[in-house]
Short mmCIF file of the C-alpha atoms (twelve columns), coordinates in Angstrom:
data_MODEL
# 
_entry.id   MODEL 
# 
loop_
_atom_site.group_PDB 
_atom_site.id 
_atom_site.type_symbol 
_atom_site.label_atom_id 
_atom_site.label_alt_id 
_atom_site.label_comp_id 
_atom_site.label_asym_id 
_atom_site.label_seq_id 
_atom_site.Cartn_x 
_atom_site.Cartn_y 
_atom_site.Cartn_z 
_atom_site.pdbx_PDB_model_num 
ATOM 1   C CA . MET A 1   64.301 -4.050  -1.396  1 
ATOM 2   C CA . THR A 2   62.836 -0.530  -1.963  1 
ATOM 3   C CA . THR A 3   63.174 1.392   1.270   1 
ATOM 4   C CA . ASP A 4   60.236 2.408   3.571   1 
ATOM 5   C CA . THR A 5   60.829 6.039   2.804   1 
ATOM 6   C CA . GLN A 6   60.532 5.229   -0.956  1 
ATOM 7   C CA . ARG A 7   58.030 2.643   -1.137  1 
ATOM 8   C CA . PRO A 8   54.361 3.626   -1.935  1 
ATOM 9   C CA . SER A 9   51.981 2.270   0.473   1 
ATOM 10  C CA . ILE A 10  48.084 1.471   0.317   1 
ATOM 11  C CA . ARG A 11  47.686 0.841   4.072   1 
ATOM 12  C CA . ASP A 12  45.131 3.453   4.284   1 
ATOM 13  C CA . ARG A 13  43.146 1.773   1.569   1 
ATOM 14  C CA . ILE A 14  42.611 -1.260  3.679   1 
ATOM 15  C CA . ARG A 15  39.263 -2.070  5.447   1 
ATOM 16  C CA . PRO A 16  39.787 -4.378  8.391   1 
ATOM 17  C CA . ILE A 17  37.700 -7.362  9.040   1 
ATOM 18  C CA . ASP A 18  37.492 -9.381  12.084  1 
ATOM 19  C CA . ALA A 19  37.705 -12.935 11.582  1 
ATOM 20  C CA . GLY A 20  38.502 -13.815 15.278  1 
ATOM 21  C CA . GLU A 21  40.144 -17.096 14.070  1 
ATOM 22  C CA . THR A 22  42.530 -18.447 11.577  1 
ATOM 23  C CA . VAL A 23  41.624 -17.573 8.085   1 
ATOM 24  C CA . LEU A 24  42.307 -20.746 6.040   1 
ATOM 25  C CA . ALA A 25  41.910 -19.335 2.508   1 
ATOM 26  C CA . ALA A 26  40.801 -16.286 0.653   1 
ATOM 27  C CA . HIS A 27  38.653 -16.018 -2.481  1 
ATOM 28  C CA . PHE A 28  36.256 -13.634 -4.122  1 
ATOM 29  C CA . LEU A 29  32.589 -14.642 -4.985  1 
ATOM 30  C CA . GLY A 30  31.908 -11.909 -7.402  1 
ATOM 31  C CA . ALA A 31  32.640 -8.772  -5.870  1 
ATOM 32  C CA . ASP A 32  32.569 -9.820  -2.453  1 
ATOM 33  C CA . ALA A 33  35.708 -11.494 -0.514  1 
ATOM 34  C CA . VAL A 34  35.277 -14.684 1.049   1 
ATOM 35  C CA . LEU A 35  37.173 -15.941 4.108   1 
ATOM 36  C CA . ALA A 36  37.307 -19.578 5.086   1 
ATOM 37  C CA . LEU A 37  37.889 -19.980 8.766   1 
ATOM 38  C CA . ALA A 38  39.146 -22.820 10.823  1 
ATOM 39  C CA . SER A 39  35.807 -23.437 12.547  1 
ATOM 40  C CA . GLY A 40  33.785 -24.211 9.383   1 
ATOM 41  C CA . GLU A 41  32.381 -20.940 9.018   1 
ATOM 42  C CA . ILE A 42  32.997 -18.080 6.321   1 
ATOM 43  C CA . ILE A 43  32.721 -14.590 6.076   1 
ATOM 44  C CA . LEU A 44  31.489 -12.883 3.186   1 
ATOM 45  C CA . ALA A 45  32.853 -9.147  2.909   1 
ATOM 46  C CA . GLY A 46  31.156 -6.932  0.779   1 
ATOM 47  C CA . GLU A 47  29.422 -3.496  1.747   1 
ATOM 48  C CA . ALA A 48  28.649 -5.529  5.080   1 
ATOM 49  C CA . ASP A 49  30.210 -8.584  6.428   1 
ATOM 50  C CA . ARG A 50  28.022 -11.795 6.981   1 
ATOM 51  C CA . ARG A 51  29.294 -14.666 8.997   1 
ATOM 52  C CA . LEU A 52  27.901 -18.272 7.670   1 
ATOM 53  C CA . SER A 53  28.442 -21.760 9.237   1 
ATOM 54  C CA . LEU A 54  28.817 -24.238 6.528   1 
ATOM 55  C CA . HIS A 55  30.333 -27.173 7.911   1 
ATOM 56  C CA . GLU A 56  30.002 -29.091 11.321  1 
ATOM 57  C CA . GLY A 57  33.528 -29.110 11.955  1 
ATOM 58  C CA . GLY A 58  36.406 -27.421 9.984   1 
ATOM 59  C CA . ILE A 59  36.701 -26.441 6.402   1 
ATOM 60  C CA . LEU A 60  39.626 -28.554 5.112   1 
ATOM 61  C CA . ASP A 61  39.858 -27.239 1.487   1 
ATOM 62  C CA . SER A 62  37.955 -24.735 -0.564  1 
ATOM 63  C CA . ALA A 63  37.940 -23.444 -4.036  1 
ATOM 64  C CA . CYS A 64  36.428 -20.627 -5.955  1 
ATOM 65  C CA . ASP A 65  36.259 -19.537 -9.446  1 
ATOM 66  C CA . GLY A 66  34.395 -16.248 -8.989  1 
ATOM 67  C CA . THR A 67  30.791 -17.535 -9.404  1 
ATOM 68  C CA . VAL A 68  30.911 -20.523 -7.495  1 
ATOM 69  C CA . LEU A 69  32.486 -21.280 -3.795  1 
ATOM 70  C CA . LEU A 70  33.004 -25.077 -3.232  1 
ATOM 71  C CA . THR A 71  34.054 -26.305 0.279   1 
ATOM 72  C CA . GLY A 72  35.033 -29.569 1.606   1 
ATOM 73  C CA . GLY A 73  35.114 -30.497 5.438   1 
ATOM 74  C CA . ASP A 74  35.635 -32.928 8.173   1 
ATOM 75  C CA . ASP A 75  32.031 -33.782 8.438   1 
ATOM 76  C CA . GLY A 76  32.283 -35.361 5.020   1 
ATOM 77  C CA . ARG A 77  30.257 -32.762 3.117   1 
ATOM 78  C CA . VAL A 78  31.109 -31.004 0.016   1 
ATOM 79  C CA . LEU A 79  29.001 -27.766 -0.601  1 
ATOM 80  C CA . ALA A 80  28.614 -25.050 -3.360  1 
ATOM 81  C CA . MET A 81  27.500 -21.599 -2.948  1 
ATOM 82  C CA . ASP A 82  26.836 -19.059 -5.645  1 
ATOM 83  C CA . ARG A 83  26.926 -15.330 -5.751  1 
ATOM 84  C CA . ARG A 84  23.231 -15.179 -4.629  1 
ATOM 85  C CA . GLY A 85  24.238 -17.001 -1.319  1 
ATOM 86  C CA . ASP A 86  22.392 -20.131 -2.211  1 
ATOM 87  C CA . LEU A 87  23.938 -23.358 -0.688  1 
ATOM 88  C CA . ARG A 88  23.827 -26.863 -2.464  1 
ATOM 89  C CA . ARG A 89  25.047 -29.995 -0.908  1 
ATOM 90  C CA . ILE A 90  27.326 -31.624 -3.667  1 
ATOM 91  C CA . HIS A 91  28.272 -34.989 -1.702  1 
ATOM 92  C CA . ASP A 92  27.927 -36.426 1.748   1 
ATOM 93  C CA . SER A 93  30.699 -39.107 2.381   1 
ATOM 94  C CA . GLY A 94  29.112 -40.286 5.437   1 
ATOM 95  C CA . GLY A 95  31.939 -38.888 7.589   1 
ATOM 96  C CA . THR A 96  34.918 -39.297 5.611   1 
ATOM 97  C CA . TRP A 97  36.952 -36.199 5.750   1 
ATOM 98  C CA . ILE A 98  37.014 -34.173 2.597   1 
ATOM 99  C CA . ASP A 99  40.542 -33.410 1.936   1 
ATOM 100 C CA . ARG A 100 40.778 -31.355 -1.382  1 
ATOM 101 C CA . VAL A 101 38.088 -29.668 -3.750  1 
ATOM 102 C CA . ALA A 102 38.546 -28.210 -7.069  1 
ATOM 103 C CA . LEU A 103 36.561 -26.410 -9.606  1 
ATOM 104 C CA . GLY A 104 37.040 -27.056 -13.505 1 
ATOM 105 C CA . PRO A 105 35.683 -25.760 -16.695 1 
ATOM 106 C CA . ASN A 106 31.977 -26.064 -17.661 1 
ATOM 107 C CA . GLY A 107 30.609 -26.331 -14.308 1 
ATOM 108 C CA . ALA A 108 32.952 -29.525 -13.061 1 
ATOM 109 C CA . MET A 109 33.619 -30.097 -9.530  1 
ATOM 110 C CA . ALA A 110 36.161 -32.387 -8.184  1 
ATOM 111 C CA . TRP A 111 36.719 -33.414 -4.383  1 
ATOM 112 C CA . SER A 112 38.848 -36.265 -2.557  1 
ATOM 113 C CA . ALA A 113 37.708 -38.620 0.140   1 
ATOM 114 C CA . GLY A 114 39.775 -41.144 1.606   1 
ATOM 115 C CA . ARG A 115 41.758 -42.853 -1.162  1 
ATOM 116 C CA . LYS A 116 39.313 -41.759 -3.697  1 
ATOM 117 C CA . VAL A 117 38.811 -38.793 -5.984  1 
ATOM 118 C CA . PHE A 118 35.473 -37.940 -7.134  1 
ATOM 119 C CA . VAL A 119 34.133 -35.551 -10.168 1 
ATOM 120 C CA . ALA A 120 30.670 -34.312 -10.832 1 
ATOM 121 C CA . GLN A 121 29.426 -32.571 -13.917 1 
ATOM 122 C CA . PRO A 122 26.217 -30.590 -14.370 1 
ATOM 123 C CA . LYS A 123 24.330 -33.612 -15.659 1 
ATOM 124 C CA . GLY A 124 24.742 -37.301 -14.704 1 
ATOM 125 C CA . GLU A 125 25.970 -39.079 -11.393 1 
ATOM 126 C CA . PRO A 126 29.534 -38.223 -10.004 1 
ATOM 127 C CA . LEU A 127 32.207 -40.492 -11.347 1 
ATOM 128 C CA . SER A 128 35.099 -42.061 -8.936  1 
ATOM 129 C CA . LEU A 129 38.784 -43.131 -9.161  1 
ATOM 130 C CA . ALA A 130 40.597 -45.214 -6.792  1 
ATOM 131 C CA . LEU A 131 44.019 -43.682 -5.605  1 
ATOM 132 C CA . PRO A 132 47.275 -45.525 -4.156  1 
ATOM 133 C CA . SER A 133 47.013 -43.306 -1.293  1 
ATOM 134 C CA . ALA A 134 45.075 -40.175 -0.194  1 
ATOM 135 C CA . ALA A 135 45.181 -37.164 -2.832  1 
ATOM 136 C CA . GLY A 136 47.528 -34.515 -1.872  1 
ATOM 137 C CA . GLY A 137 46.069 -32.011 -4.391  1 
ATOM 138 C CA . ILE A 138 43.781 -31.924 -7.309  1 
ATOM 139 C CA . ALA A 139 43.697 -29.599 -9.976  1 
ATOM 140 C CA . PHE A 140 41.762 -29.352 -13.387 1 
ATOM 141 C CA . PHE A 141 43.400 -28.952 -16.601 1 
ATOM 142 C CA . PRO A 142 42.411 -25.408 -17.939 1 
ATOM 143 C CA . LYS A 143 40.605 -27.074 -21.102 1 
ATOM 144 C CA . GLY A 144 38.512 -30.269 -21.321 1 
ATOM 145 C CA . LEU A 145 37.452 -32.769 -18.551 1 
ATOM 146 C CA . ARG A 146 40.943 -33.776 -17.149 1 
ATOM 147 C CA . LEU A 147 42.042 -33.998 -13.708 1 
ATOM 148 C CA . ALA A 148 45.751 -34.009 -12.269 1 
ATOM 149 C CA . ILE A 149 45.839 -35.801 -8.755  1 
ATOM 150 C CA . ALA A 150 48.910 -35.484 -6.762  1 
ATOM 151 C CA . HIS A 151 49.615 -38.476 -4.163  1 
ATOM 152 C CA . TYR A 152 52.199 -40.487 -2.884  1 
ATOM 153 C CA . ASN A 153 55.212 -41.383 -5.362  1 
ATOM 154 C CA . GLY A 154 53.710 -39.212 -8.008  1 
ATOM 155 C CA . ALA A 155 50.528 -38.094 -9.850  1 
ATOM 156 C CA . THR A 156 47.682 -39.397 -11.858 1 
ATOM 157 C CA . LEU A 157 46.172 -37.738 -14.931 1 
ATOM 158 C CA . TRP A 158 42.694 -38.760 -15.341 1 
ATOM 159 C CA . TYR A 159 39.728 -38.307 -18.159 1 
ATOM 160 C CA . PRO A 160 36.785 -39.067 -16.148 1 
ATOM 161 C CA . ASN A 161 34.669 -39.522 -19.309 1 
ATOM 162 C CA . VAL A 162 37.324 -41.692 -21.354 1 
ATOM 163 C CA . GLN A 163 37.573 -45.397 -21.016 1 
ATOM 164 C CA . GLY A 164 40.902 -46.736 -20.230 1 
ATOM 165 C CA . ASP A 165 43.664 -46.376 -17.493 1 
ATOM 166 C CA . PRO A 166 44.705 -43.322 -16.236 1 
ATOM 167 C CA . VAL A 167 48.419 -41.581 -17.017 1 
ATOM 168 C CA . LYS A 168 50.580 -42.233 -14.014 1 
ATOM 169 C CA . LEU A 169 53.580 -39.817 -13.443 1 
ATOM 170 C CA . GLU A 170 56.183 -41.250 -11.038 1 
ATOM 171 C CA . TRP A 171 58.613 -39.638 -8.627  1 
ATOM 172 C CA . LYS A 172 59.258 -40.896 -5.327  1 
ATOM 173 C CA . GLY A 173 58.141 -39.037 -2.288  1 
ATOM 174 C CA . SER A 174 54.955 -37.314 -0.848  1 
ATOM 175 C CA . HIS A 175 53.381 -34.860 -3.276  1 
ATOM 176 C CA . LEU A 176 51.203 -32.496 -1.592  1 
ATOM 177 C CA . GLY A 177 49.776 -30.033 -4.023  1 
ATOM 178 C CA . VAL A 178 49.723 -29.642 -7.899  1 
ATOM 179 C CA . THR A 179 48.725 -27.439 -10.593 1 
ATOM 180 C CA . VAL A 180 48.539 -27.404 -14.274 1 
ATOM 181 C CA . SER A 181 50.372 -24.806 -16.754 1 
ATOM 182 C CA . ALA A 182 48.082 -22.471 -18.935 1 
ATOM 183 C CA . ASP A 183 49.325 -24.114 -22.114 1 
ATOM 184 C CA . GLN A 184 48.385 -27.617 -20.434 1 
ATOM 185 C CA . ARG A 185 51.969 -28.712 -21.309 1 
ATOM 186 C CA . PHE A 186 53.548 -29.098 -17.818 1 
ATOM 187 C CA . VAL A 187 52.334 -30.712 -14.605 1 
ATOM 188 C CA . VAL A 188 53.746 -29.382 -11.224 1 
ATOM 189 C CA . THR A 189 53.554 -30.935 -7.751  1 
ATOM 190 C CA . THR A 190 54.754 -29.634 -4.389  1 
ATOM 191 C CA . MET A 191 56.339 -32.094 -2.188  1 
ATOM 192 C CA . GLN A 192 57.003 -32.723 1.430   1 
ATOM 193 C CA . ASP A 193 60.443 -32.233 0.942   1 
ATOM 194 C CA . ALA A 194 61.437 -28.376 0.258   1 
ATOM 195 C CA . GLN A 195 60.939 -28.366 -3.757  1 
ATOM 196 C CA . LEU A 196 58.612 -28.846 -6.688  1 
ATOM 197 C CA . HIS A 197 58.571 -31.432 -9.103  1 
ATOM 198 C CA . GLY A 198 57.304 -31.031 -12.632 1 
ATOM 199 C CA . TRP A 199 56.585 -33.162 -15.692 1 
ATOM 200 C CA . ARG A 200 56.711 -32.132 -19.372 1 
ATOM 201 C CA . LEU A 201 53.858 -34.077 -20.822 1 
ATOM 202 C CA . GLU A 202 54.740 -34.457 -24.409 1 
ATOM 203 C CA . ASP A 203 57.687 -36.799 -23.572 1 
ATOM 204 C CA . GLY A 204 57.435 -37.237 -19.637 1 
ATOM 205 C CA . GLN A 205 60.629 -35.079 -19.064 1 
ATOM 206 C CA . HIS A 206 61.292 -34.538 -15.207 1 
ATOM 207 C CA . MET A 207 61.807 -31.226 -13.741 1 
ATOM 208 C CA . ARG A 208 63.148 -30.598 -10.206 1 
ATOM 209 C CA . MET A 209 62.671 -27.129 -8.801  1 
ATOM 210 C CA . SER A 210 64.624 -26.991 -5.466  1 
ATOM 211 C CA . GLY A 211 66.820 -24.807 -3.379  1 
ATOM 212 C CA . TYR A 212 64.054 -23.718 -0.874  1 
ATOM 213 C CA . PRO A 213 64.931 -23.365 2.786   1 
ATOM 214 C CA . GLY A 214 61.035 -24.118 3.613   1 
ATOM 215 C CA . LYS A 215 58.203 -26.276 2.345   1 
ATOM 216 C CA . VAL A 216 56.363 -24.687 -0.495  1 
ATOM 217 C CA . ARG A 217 52.860 -24.264 0.960   1 
ATOM 218 C CA . SER A 218 51.497 -21.812 -1.529  1 
ATOM 219 C CA . PHE A 219 51.868 -21.312 -5.447  1 
ATOM 220 C CA . SER A 220 49.854 -19.227 -8.108  1 
ATOM 221 C CA . TRP A 221 50.217 -18.511 -11.590 1 
ATOM 222 C CA . THR A 222 51.030 -15.109 -13.008 1 
ATOM 223 C CA . GLN A 223 49.206 -13.123 -15.597 1 
ATOM 224 C CA . GLY A 224 48.861 -15.409 -18.749 1 
ATOM 225 C CA . GLY A 225 50.753 -18.336 -16.897 1 
ATOM 226 C CA . LYS A 226 54.315 -16.940 -17.617 1 
ATOM 227 C CA . PHE A 227 55.576 -17.527 -14.156 1 
ATOM 228 C CA . LEU A 228 54.572 -19.958 -11.412 1 
ATOM 229 C CA . ALA A 229 55.200 -17.870 -8.069  1 
ATOM 230 C CA . THR A 230 55.972 -20.046 -5.000  1 
ATOM 231 C CA . SER A 231 56.244 -19.331 -1.328  1 
ATOM 232 C CA . GLY A 232 58.805 -21.247 0.980   1 
ATOM 233 C CA . ALA A 233 61.693 -18.877 0.781   1 
ATOM 234 C CA . ALA A 234 62.832 -15.305 1.907   1 
ATOM 235 C CA . GLU A 235 61.298 -13.838 -1.389  1 
ATOM 236 C CA . ALA A 236 58.620 -14.875 -3.985  1 
ATOM 237 C CA . ILE A 237 60.158 -17.374 -6.217  1 
ATOM 238 C CA . LEU A 238 59.180 -17.136 -9.819  1 
ATOM 239 C CA . TRP A 239 59.675 -20.144 -12.322 1 
ATOM 240 C CA . PRO A 240 59.232 -19.425 -15.824 1 
ATOM 241 C CA . PHE A 241 57.055 -21.311 -18.172 1 
ATOM 242 C CA . SER A 242 56.418 -19.100 -21.441 1 
ATOM 243 C CA . GLY A 243 59.543 -21.161 -23.235 1 
ATOM 244 C CA . LYS A 244 59.395 -24.556 -24.535 1 
ATOM 245 C CA . ASN A 245 61.438 -26.366 -22.087 1 
ATOM 246 C CA . GLY A 246 59.700 -24.219 -19.118 1 
ATOM 247 C CA . PRO A 247 61.790 -23.960 -16.104 1 
ATOM 248 C CA . MET A 248 64.339 -26.442 -17.274 1 
ATOM 249 C CA . GLY A 249 67.848 -24.880 -17.342 1 
ATOM 250 C CA . ALA A 250 66.388 -21.428 -16.665 1 
ATOM 251 C CA . THR A 251 67.154 -19.406 -13.514 1 
ATOM 252 C CA . PRO A 252 64.049 -18.332 -11.470 1 
ATOM 253 C CA . THR A 253 62.874 -14.561 -10.864 1 
ATOM 254 C CA . MET A 254 62.987 -13.566 -7.261  1 
ATOM 255 C CA . ILE A 255 61.180 -10.528 -6.214  1 
ATOM 256 C CA . ALA A 256 59.635 -9.191  -2.895  1 
ATOM 257 C CA . PRO A 257 62.383 -9.999  -0.281  1 
ATOM 258 C CA . ALA A 258 61.484 -10.154 3.324   1 
ATOM 259 C CA . ALA A 259 62.112 -7.151  5.496   1 
ATOM 260 C CA . LYS A 260 64.057 -9.123  8.121   1 
ATOM 261 C CA . ALA A 261 66.639 -12.203 7.926   1 
ATOM 262 C CA . GLY A 262 65.113 -15.637 8.639   1 
ATOM 263 C CA . ILE A 263 61.363 -14.721 7.547   1 
ATOM 264 C CA . LYS A 264 59.843 -16.537 4.801   1 
ATOM 265 C CA . VAL A 265 57.175 -15.855 2.108   1 
ATOM 266 C CA . THR A 266 53.934 -17.979 3.407   1 
ATOM 267 C CA . GLN A 267 51.325 -16.830 0.856   1 
ATOM 268 C CA . VAL A 268 51.771 -15.821 -3.027  1 
ATOM 269 C CA . ALA A 269 48.702 -14.498 -5.533  1 
ATOM 270 C CA . GLY A 270 49.490 -13.501 -8.930  1 
ATOM 271 C CA . HIS A 271 47.440 -10.375 -10.341 1 
ATOM 272 C CA . PRO A 272 44.836 -11.534 -12.911 1 
ATOM 273 C CA . ALA A 273 45.799 -8.857  -15.544 1 
ATOM 274 C CA . SER A 274 49.083 -7.424  -14.754 1 
ATOM 275 C CA . PRO A 275 52.688 -8.568  -14.283 1 
ATOM 276 C CA . VAL A 276 52.426 -8.388  -10.401 1 
ATOM 277 C CA . VAL A 277 52.456 -10.527 -7.367  1 
ATOM 278 C CA . ALA A 278 51.005 -10.162 -4.172  1 
ATOM 279 C CA . ALA A 279 53.304 -11.704 -1.477  1 
ATOM 280 C CA . GLY A 280 52.639 -12.278 2.325   1 
ATOM 281 C CA . PHE A 281 55.127 -13.346 4.941   1 
ATOM 282 C CA . ALA A 282 55.676 -15.083 8.105   1 
ATOM 283 C CA . ASP A 283 55.964 -11.833 10.132  1 
ATOM 284 C CA . GLY A 284 52.805 -10.160 8.677   1 
ATOM 285 C CA . LEU A 285 54.158 -8.207  5.983   1 
ATOM 286 C CA . ILE A 286 52.652 -8.111  2.625   1 
ATOM 287 C CA . LEU A 287 53.876 -6.498  -0.428  1 
ATOM 288 C CA . LEU A 288 52.593 -6.049  -4.135  1 
ATOM 289 C CA . CYS A 289 55.642 -6.282  -6.331  1 
ATOM 290 C CA . ARG A 290 56.054 -5.820  -10.081 1 
ATOM 291 C CA . ILE A 291 57.737 -8.514  -11.599 1 
ATOM 292 C CA . GLU A 292 59.961 -6.795  -14.339 1 
ATOM 293 C CA . ASP A 293 61.591 -4.568  -12.329 1 
ATOM 294 C CA . GLY A 294 60.938 -5.467  -8.704  1 
ATOM 295 C CA . ALA A 295 59.150 -2.204  -7.703  1 
ATOM 296 C CA . GLU A 296 57.287 -2.636  -4.345  1 
ATOM 297 C CA . ILE A 297 53.933 -1.350  -2.989  1 
ATOM 298 C CA . LEU A 298 53.538 -1.781  0.821   1 
ATOM 299 C CA . MET A 299 50.088 -3.058  1.781   1 
ATOM 300 C CA . ARG A 300 50.517 -4.374  5.214   1 
ATOM 301 C CA . GLU A 301 53.220 -3.716  7.919   1 
ATOM 302 C CA . PRO A 302 54.612 -6.727  9.583   1 
ATOM 303 C CA . ASP A 303 53.283 -7.465  13.248  1 
ATOM 304 C CA . GLY A 304 54.531 -10.878 13.703  1 
ATOM 305 C CA . ASP A 305 51.164 -12.532 12.561  1 
ATOM 306 C CA . ALA A 306 51.569 -14.881 9.571   1 
ATOM 307 C CA . VAL A 307 49.756 -14.487 6.529   1 
ATOM 308 C CA . THR A 308 47.755 -17.466 5.910   1 
ATOM 309 C CA . ALA A 309 45.217 -16.444 2.902   1 
ATOM 310 C CA . LEU A 310 45.771 -13.789 -0.146  1 
ATOM 311 C CA . ALA A 311 43.759 -13.398 -3.135  1 
ATOM 312 C CA . TRP A 312 43.021 -10.988 -5.837  1 
ATOM 313 C CA . ARG A 313 39.570 -10.075 -7.335  1 
ATOM 314 C CA . ALA A 314 39.101 -10.786 -10.658 1 
ATOM 315 C CA . ASP A 315 39.289 -7.512  -12.045 1 
ATOM 316 C CA . GLY A 316 42.683 -6.847  -10.292 1 
ATOM 317 C CA . LYS A 317 41.144 -4.027  -8.008  1 
ATOM 318 C CA . ALA A 318 40.847 -5.734  -4.750  1 
ATOM 319 C CA . VAL A 319 43.044 -7.863  -2.572  1 
ATOM 320 C CA . ALA A 320 41.618 -9.931  0.375   1 
ATOM 321 C CA . PHE A 321 44.199 -11.284 3.192   1 
ATOM 322 C CA . GLY A 322 43.674 -13.157 6.456   1 
ATOM 323 C CA . THR A 323 46.377 -14.429 9.152   1 
ATOM 324 C CA . GLU A 324 46.990 -17.051 11.609  1 
ATOM 325 C CA . SER A 325 45.381 -15.028 14.647  1 
ATOM 326 C CA . GLY A 326 42.368 -14.095 12.725  1 
ATOM 327 C CA . LYS A 327 43.256 -10.468 11.258  1 
ATOM 328 C CA . ALA A 328 41.912 -9.856  8.001   1 
ATOM 329 C CA . GLY A 329 41.277 -7.210  5.663   1 
ATOM 330 C CA . LEU A 330 40.211 -6.055  2.015   1 
ATOM 331 C CA . ALA A 331 42.187 -3.510  0.223   1 
ATOM 332 C CA . SER A 332 41.073 -1.478  -2.626  1 
ATOM 333 C CA . LEU A 333 43.459 -0.557  -5.298  1 
# 
């Protein structure tokens, strides 16, 4: 780790945002940062901060692609907001919680309610798929209309517009999150156990990524999908995906070590255009770290308030963050 006297800092470039409650997620909608709050409200942070109430109850999940913010709440509604602030109701389950939401290519949207997953396209009625259990996570493939869904005992791959049975990827245990590699060759899930599990789709080869002291709650692809950065350890763990075999037989890269023993990374966010990862910790520390040599920039000093949300703007020139106790900020680079 770079020492405090050597490490450069951008602390003076942070504009504080008073969230006042737990920040569940951070996104960027155009140039404005968006903070999703536990109460069902969001904060739009641009030249001025605006606080909007979206759900009658908590926000359970959110997704954003820079042009649309999609939220699901325990009021059973799925809402979409564009950069102008126009809000649309996409779905109302009648009270069933909306556990997961996702945005996909060409305006596709997905969400889960109970043991069903729904996909909506710009035209036509939403399509649904019954699951063996509630969805732990949902993610679109980067190209085409295909969805990966994590659930108990594995994952399901679904082409909503194609007739036939979905593809089942089996592995015992509770799968809580899912992501797809940029080249669409690998599907990776986070698990209730302190590990990741993956499948190489061309041959169904299993991949176990273990050794974490804590549960992996945050993951993010780095520039070009070269690494999958993950939380759950005392430093950010980066699994390589640039080779033919992905992480199989490879040693992960470890960067941004914690300042104190026993403190774990809680949030990771890969820079959209450079080999840099932002890492937030359980003690409130935030570091920006270059992958190739581990060089660090201090963004936030530790204060005991766990980082719960972290996101880069699409141009890589701003970072938004939020904490468990409702502290938040917008850093300009």
